N, C-alpha and C positions, 0 to 999 in steps of 0.2 A: 564523700570521705569512704562509701561501701565500695564504691567499682574500687579503687587504689587496694582496700583491704582484701578486695576479694582476689584481684591480681597478685599482690604480696603472696597471698596464702599459696595461689595457683604454683607459684614461682617456686616455694618453699616445698611447696609439696612435690612437685618436679625433681626439683634438687635432691630430696630424699631419695626417690625412688631410682633415681639415676646411681646416686651413692652405694644403693643396697644393691640394683643390677651389676654396678662395677665390681663389689666383693664377691657377688654368686659368681661371677666369672672368673675374676681372678682364682677363686679354691676350685675351680671346676678344671683351670688350664692347672693348677698347681698338681692337680690330683691326676691328671693325664700324663703329666709329665714322670710323675714318681711310679706310674703305672709300668709308661714306657721302659723307664729305668731299669725296674723289677724284671721285665720281661726280658729285655737286653741282656741283663746279667743274668739269667735264667738259662738263655740260649746260649751263651759266653760259656755256661761251667756245663750243660750237658755237651757241647762240641767237645770242649778239649777234653773233659772223661771219656768220648766214643771215641776220642784222637789217642789216650795213652794204653786203650786195649790191644790196637793193632802190632 
């Protein structure tokens, strides 16, 4: 019975670890996409404002 308990406990801890890792990766990707959007918007504003003065 102890071997089965330790195996189940290992599977549960592995599942929790994978779930936490998934959350961390998902948050990092979301933040990266937001930063890219902000940079893209800033670049387009600079290009548009520099084109207006010519």
